mmCIF file of the C-alpha atoms, coordinates in Angstrom:
data_MODEL
# 
_entry.id   MODEL 
# 
loop_
_atom_site.group_PDB 
_atom_site.id 
_atom_site.type_symbol 
_atom_site.label_atom_id 
_atom_site.label_alt_id 
_atom_site.label_comp_id 
_atom_site.label_asym_id 
_atom_site.label_entity_id 
_atom_site.label_seq_id 
_atom_site.pdbx_PDB_ins_code 
_atom_site.Cartn_x 
_atom_site.Cartn_y 
_atom_site.Cartn_z 
_atom_site.occupancy 
_atom_site.B_iso_or_equiv 
_atom_site.pdbx_formal_charge 
_atom_site.auth_seq_id 
_atom_site.auth_comp_id 
_atom_site.auth_asym_id 
_atom_site.auth_atom_id 
_atom_site.pdbx_PDB_model_num 
ATOM 1   C CA . MET A 1 1   ? 49.096 98.373  137.625 1.00 0.00 ? 1   MET A CA 1 
ATOM 2   C CA . ASN A 1 2   ? 51.022 100.068 134.849 1.00 0.00 ? 2   ASN A CA 1 
ATOM 3   C CA . ILE A 1 3   ? 54.686 98.669  134.944 1.00 0.00 ? 3   ILE A CA 1 
ATOM 4   C CA . ASP A 1 4   ? 56.104 102.114 134.587 1.00 0.00 ? 4   ASP A CA 1 
ATOM 5   C CA . LEU A 1 5   ? 54.129 103.405 137.568 1.00 0.00 ? 5   LEU A CA 1 
ATOM 6   C CA . ALA A 1 6   ? 55.291 100.140 139.607 1.00 0.00 ? 6   ALA A CA 1 
ATOM 7   C CA . ILE A 1 7   ? 58.653 101.019 138.879 1.00 0.00 ? 7   ILE A CA 1 
ATOM 8   C CA . LEU A 1 8   ? 58.422 104.739 139.771 1.00 0.00 ? 8   LEU A CA 1 
ATOM 9   C CA . LEU A 1 9   ? 56.760 103.948 142.979 1.00 0.00 ? 9   LEU A CA 1 
ATOM 10  C CA . GLU A 1 10  ? 59.275 101.167 143.766 1.00 0.00 ? 10  GLU A CA 1 
ATOM 11  C CA . ARG A 1 11  ? 62.302 103.444 143.152 1.00 0.00 ? 11  ARG A CA 1 
ATOM 12  C CA . GLY A 1 12  ? 60.921 106.312 145.208 1.00 0.00 ? 12  GLY A CA 1 
ATOM 13  C CA . GLU A 1 13  ? 61.804 110.011 144.855 1.00 0.00 ? 13  GLU A CA 1 
ATOM 14  C CA . GLY A 1 14  ? 65.015 111.017 143.195 1.00 0.00 ? 14  GLY A CA 1 
ATOM 15  C CA . GLN A 1 15  ? 66.572 113.276 140.565 1.00 0.00 ? 15  GLN A CA 1 
ATOM 16  C CA . TYR A 1 16  ? 63.913 112.435 138.041 1.00 0.00 ? 16  TYR A CA 1 
ATOM 17  C CA . THR A 1 17  ? 60.981 111.508 139.954 1.00 0.00 ? 17  THR A CA 1 
ATOM 18  C CA . GLU A 1 18  ? 58.921 113.598 142.577 1.00 0.00 ? 18  GLU A CA 1 
ATOM 19  C CA . PHE A 1 19  ? 55.963 112.628 144.582 1.00 0.00 ? 19  PHE A CA 1 
ATOM 20  C CA . LYS A 1 20  ? 53.402 115.388 145.876 1.00 0.00 ? 20  LYS A CA 1 
ATOM 21  C CA . SER A 1 21  ? 50.639 114.679 148.297 1.00 0.00 ? 21  SER A CA 1 
ATOM 22  C CA . VAL A 1 22  ? 47.509 116.799 148.115 1.00 0.00 ? 22  VAL A CA 1 
ATOM 23  C CA . TYR A 1 23  ? 46.643 116.070 151.774 1.00 0.00 ? 23  TYR A CA 1 
ATOM 24  C CA . ASP A 1 24  ? 47.524 118.206 154.913 1.00 0.00 ? 24  ASP A CA 1 
ATOM 25  C CA . ARG A 1 25  ? 48.600 115.726 157.365 1.00 0.00 ? 25  ARG A CA 1 
ATOM 26  C CA . THR A 1 26  ? 49.250 118.168 160.353 1.00 0.00 ? 26  THR A CA 1 
ATOM 27  C CA . ILE A 1 27  ? 46.497 116.188 162.145 1.00 0.00 ? 27  ILE A CA 1 
ATOM 28  C CA . PRO A 1 28  ? 47.158 112.743 161.339 1.00 0.00 ? 28  PRO A CA 1 
ATOM 29  C CA . GLU A 1 29  ? 43.668 111.497 162.163 1.00 0.00 ? 29  GLU A CA 1 
ATOM 30  C CA . LYS A 1 30  ? 42.118 114.107 159.985 1.00 0.00 ? 30  LYS A CA 1 
ATOM 31  C CA . PRO A 1 31  ? 43.862 114.498 156.689 1.00 0.00 ? 31  PRO A CA 1 
ATOM 32  C CA . ALA A 1 32  ? 42.264 117.217 154.547 1.00 0.00 ? 32  ALA A CA 1 
ATOM 33  C CA . PRO A 1 33  ? 42.995 118.407 151.050 1.00 0.00 ? 33  PRO A CA 1 
ATOM 34  C CA . ARG A 1 34  ? 45.653 121.127 151.023 1.00 0.00 ? 34  ARG A CA 1 
ATOM 35  C CA . ASP A 1 35  ? 45.089 124.691 149.829 1.00 0.00 ? 35  ASP A CA 1 
ATOM 36  C CA . PHE A 1 36  ? 45.102 124.836 146.068 1.00 0.00 ? 36  PHE A CA 1 
ATOM 37  C CA . LYS A 1 37  ? 47.634 127.731 145.901 1.00 0.00 ? 37  LYS A CA 1 
ATOM 38  C CA . ARG A 1 38  ? 50.069 125.731 148.165 1.00 0.00 ? 38  ARG A CA 1 
ATOM 39  C CA . ILE A 1 39  ? 49.857 122.697 145.930 1.00 0.00 ? 39  ILE A CA 1 
ATOM 40  C CA . ALA A 1 40  ? 50.200 124.795 142.831 1.00 0.00 ? 40  ALA A CA 1 
ATOM 41  C CA . LYS A 1 41  ? 53.402 126.460 144.222 1.00 0.00 ? 41  LYS A CA 1 
ATOM 42  C CA . ASP A 1 42  ? 54.877 123.129 145.134 1.00 0.00 ? 42  ASP A CA 1 
ATOM 43  C CA . ILE A 1 43  ? 54.114 121.912 141.536 1.00 0.00 ? 43  ILE A CA 1 
ATOM 44  C CA . ALA A 1 44  ? 55.851 124.946 140.204 1.00 0.00 ? 44  ALA A CA 1 
ATOM 45  C CA . ILE A 1 45  ? 58.878 124.504 142.296 1.00 0.00 ? 45  ILE A CA 1 
ATOM 46  C CA . SER A 1 46  ? 59.072 120.894 141.066 1.00 0.00 ? 46  SER A CA 1 
ATOM 47  C CA . LEU A 1 47  ? 58.753 121.862 137.389 1.00 0.00 ? 47  LEU A CA 1 
ATOM 48  C CA . ALA A 1 48  ? 61.374 124.445 137.759 1.00 0.00 ? 48  ALA A CA 1 
ATOM 49  C CA . GLU A 1 49  ? 63.698 121.912 139.273 1.00 0.00 ? 49  GLU A CA 1 
ATOM 50  C CA . PHE A 1 50  ? 63.104 119.494 136.510 1.00 0.00 ? 50  PHE A CA 1 
ATOM 51  C CA . ALA A 1 51  ? 63.664 122.282 133.924 1.00 0.00 ? 51  ALA A CA 1 
ATOM 52  C CA . ASN A 1 52  ? 66.976 123.016 135.646 1.00 0.00 ? 52  ASN A CA 1 
ATOM 53  C CA . ALA A 1 53  ? 67.844 119.248 135.308 1.00 0.00 ? 53  ALA A CA 1 
ATOM 54  C CA . ASP A 1 54  ? 67.216 116.831 132.665 1.00 0.00 ? 54  ASP A CA 1 
ATOM 55  C CA . GLY A 1 55  ? 63.334 116.621 133.062 1.00 0.00 ? 55  GLY A CA 1 
ATOM 56  C CA . GLY A 1 56  ? 61.435 114.191 135.325 1.00 0.00 ? 56  GLY A CA 1 
ATOM 57  C CA . THR A 1 57  ? 58.062 112.854 136.394 1.00 0.00 ? 57  THR A CA 1 
ATOM 58  C CA . LEU A 1 58  ? 55.836 114.403 139.067 1.00 0.00 ? 58  LEU A CA 1 
ATOM 59  C CA . LEU A 1 59  ? 53.170 112.123 140.581 1.00 0.00 ? 59  LEU A CA 1 
ATOM 60  C CA . LEU A 1 60  ? 50.416 114.081 142.349 1.00 0.00 ? 60  LEU A CA 1 
ATOM 61  C CA . GLY A 1 61  ? 48.491 111.998 144.834 1.00 0.00 ? 61  GLY A CA 1 
ATOM 62  C CA . VAL A 1 62  ? 51.493 110.102 146.148 1.00 0.00 ? 62  VAL A CA 1 
ATOM 63  C CA . GLU A 1 63  ? 53.040 110.487 149.523 1.00 0.00 ? 63  GLU A CA 1 
ATOM 64  C CA . ASP A 1 64  ? 56.722 110.871 150.146 1.00 0.00 ? 64  ASP A CA 1 
ATOM 65  C CA . ASN A 1 65  ? 56.944 107.269 151.219 1.00 0.00 ? 65  ASN A CA 1 
ATOM 66  C CA . GLY A 1 66  ? 55.472 106.096 147.897 1.00 0.00 ? 66  GLY A CA 1 
ATOM 67  C CA . THR A 1 67  ? 51.872 105.350 149.428 1.00 0.00 ? 67  THR A CA 1 
ATOM 68  C CA . VAL A 1 68  ? 49.331 106.231 146.791 1.00 0.00 ? 68  VAL A CA 1 
ATOM 69  C CA . THR A 1 69  ? 46.604 108.382 148.375 1.00 0.00 ? 69  THR A CA 1 
ATOM 70  C CA . GLY A 1 70  ? 44.983 109.815 145.361 1.00 0.00 ? 70  GLY A CA 1 
ATOM 71  C CA . VAL A 1 71  ? 43.729 113.209 144.226 1.00 0.00 ? 71  VAL A CA 1 
ATOM 72  C CA . PRO A 1 72  ? 40.318 114.015 145.301 1.00 0.00 ? 72  PRO A CA 1 
ATOM 73  C CA . PHE A 1 73  ? 39.737 116.756 142.886 1.00 0.00 ? 73  PHE A CA 1 
ATOM 74  C CA . SER A 1 74  ? 37.448 117.043 139.903 1.00 0.00 ? 74  SER A CA 1 
ATOM 75  C CA . GLN A 1 75  ? 38.776 117.663 136.270 1.00 0.00 ? 75  GLN A CA 1 
ATOM 76  C CA . LYS A 1 76  ? 37.894 121.237 136.537 1.00 0.00 ? 76  LYS A CA 1 
ATOM 77  C CA . GLN A 1 77  ? 39.713 121.585 139.774 1.00 0.00 ? 77  GLN A CA 1 
ATOM 78  C CA . LEU A 1 78  ? 42.873 119.943 138.270 1.00 0.00 ? 78  LEU A CA 1 
ATOM 79  C CA . ASP A 1 79  ? 42.687 122.055 135.250 1.00 0.00 ? 79  ASP A CA 1 
ATOM 80  C CA . SER A 1 80  ? 42.582 125.172 137.522 1.00 0.00 ? 80  SER A CA 1 
ATOM 81  C CA . LEU A 1 81  ? 45.467 123.698 139.607 1.00 0.00 ? 81  LEU A CA 1 
ATOM 82  C CA . CYS A 1 82  ? 47.672 123.518 136.546 1.00 0.00 ? 82  CYS A CA 1 
ATOM 83  C CA . GLY A 1 83  ? 46.810 127.050 135.452 1.00 0.00 ? 83  GLY A CA 1 
ATOM 84  C CA . ILE A 1 84  ? 47.781 128.333 138.800 1.00 0.00 ? 84  ILE A CA 1 
ATOM 85  C CA . SER A 1 85  ? 51.027 126.344 138.751 1.00 0.00 ? 85  SER A CA 1 
ATOM 86  C CA . ALA A 1 86  ? 51.869 127.666 135.310 1.00 0.00 ? 86  ALA A CA 1 
ATOM 87  C CA . ASP A 1 87  ? 51.215 131.291 136.344 1.00 0.00 ? 87  ASP A CA 1 
ATOM 88  C CA . SER A 1 88  ? 53.382 130.797 139.532 1.00 0.00 ? 88  SER A CA 1 
ATOM 89  C CA . TRP A 1 89  ? 56.142 129.259 137.534 1.00 0.00 ? 89  TRP A CA 1 
ATOM 90  C CA . ARG A 1 90  ? 56.084 131.908 134.808 1.00 0.00 ? 90  ARG A CA 1 
ATOM 91  C CA . GLN A 1 91  ? 56.443 134.635 137.494 1.00 0.00 ? 91  GLN A CA 1 
ATOM 92  C CA . HIS A 1 92  ? 59.503 133.237 138.837 1.00 0.00 ? 92  HIS A CA 1 
ATOM 93  C CA . VAL A 1 93  ? 61.365 132.148 135.625 1.00 0.00 ? 93  VAL A CA 1 
ATOM 94  C CA . PRO A 1 94  ? 63.220 135.122 133.960 1.00 0.00 ? 94  PRO A CA 1 
ATOM 95  C CA . TYR A 1 95  ? 62.431 134.153 130.279 1.00 0.00 ? 95  TYR A CA 1 
ATOM 96  C CA . LYS A 1 96  ? 60.286 136.201 127.949 1.00 0.00 ? 96  LYS A CA 1 
ATOM 97  C CA . ASN A 1 97  ? 58.888 133.299 125.864 1.00 0.00 ? 97  ASN A CA 1 
ATOM 98  C CA . LEU A 1 98  ? 57.112 131.353 128.664 1.00 0.00 ? 98  LEU A CA 1 
ATOM 99  C CA . SER A 1 99  ? 53.610 132.596 127.722 1.00 0.00 ? 99  SER A CA 1 
ATOM 100 C CA . THR A 1 100 ? 53.390 129.640 125.318 1.00 0.00 ? 100 THR A CA 1 
ATOM 101 C CA . ILE A 1 101 ? 54.298 126.925 127.761 1.00 0.00 ? 101 ILE A CA 1 
ATOM 102 C CA . GLN A 1 102 ? 51.276 124.963 129.212 1.00 0.00 ? 102 GLN A CA 1 
ATOM 103 C CA . ILE A 1 103 ? 51.577 122.460 132.062 1.00 0.00 ? 103 ILE A CA 1 
ATOM 104 C CA . PRO A 1 104 ? 49.484 119.458 130.844 1.00 0.00 ? 104 PRO A CA 1 
ATOM 105 C CA . LEU A 1 105 ? 48.367 116.689 133.142 1.00 0.00 ? 105 LEU A CA 1 
ATOM 106 C CA . SER A 1 106 ? 49.825 114.100 130.813 1.00 0.00 ? 106 SER A CA 1 
ATOM 107 C CA . SER A 1 107 ? 48.095 111.078 132.230 1.00 0.00 ? 107 SER A CA 1 
ATOM 108 C CA . PHE A 1 108 ? 45.748 110.005 134.890 1.00 0.00 ? 108 PHE A CA 1 
ATOM 109 C CA . LEU A 1 109 ? 46.434 106.753 136.650 1.00 0.00 ? 109 LEU A CA 1 
ATOM 110 C CA . ARG A 1 110 ? 44.198 104.721 139.041 1.00 0.00 ? 110 ARG A CA 1 
ATOM 111 C CA . LEU A 1 111 ? 45.692 102.382 141.649 1.00 0.00 ? 111 LEU A CA 1 
ATOM 112 C CA . ASN A 1 112 ? 43.425 100.723 144.102 1.00 0.00 ? 112 ASN A CA 1 
ATOM 113 C CA . HIS A 1 113 ? 40.625 103.143 143.271 1.00 0.00 ? 113 HIS A CA 1 
ATOM 114 C CA . ASN A 1 114 ? 42.838 106.245 143.964 1.00 0.00 ? 114 ASN A CA 1 
ATOM 115 C CA . LEU A 1 115 ? 43.221 108.752 141.227 1.00 0.00 ? 115 LEU A CA 1 
ATOM 116 C CA . MET A 1 116 ? 46.762 109.945 140.612 1.00 0.00 ? 116 MET A CA 1 
ATOM 117 C CA . CYS A 1 117 ? 48.077 112.267 137.751 1.00 0.00 ? 117 CYS A CA 1 
ATOM 118 C CA . SER A 1 118 ? 51.432 112.626 136.236 1.00 0.00 ? 118 SER A CA 1 
ATOM 119 C CA . VAL A 1 119 ? 53.019 115.973 135.007 1.00 0.00 ? 119 VAL A CA 1 
# 
């Protein structure tokens, strides 16, 4: 496991680290992938929070308690998710030069066969 990832997971969420699950757990016995638009909105909110602070790391595919559950989406779906997040974020931030800002998935990480991505 990447040492930086181990440290982030051990420290948990805080000012500079946010975990986002991609699963709906309203029925604990049957977790299902959450709606893309809802995940994208959550990503956009986290990015706005980081932009208003000193930056940070968002780990998609990690539960609030630090358990890595992974991201069950294809690369194409992840690219679409980032595009939706970027559009949502731009609509709510009152700056004119945001059209050039992209939201990259900066890295893909594997832990126990679960894919996560950090933004």
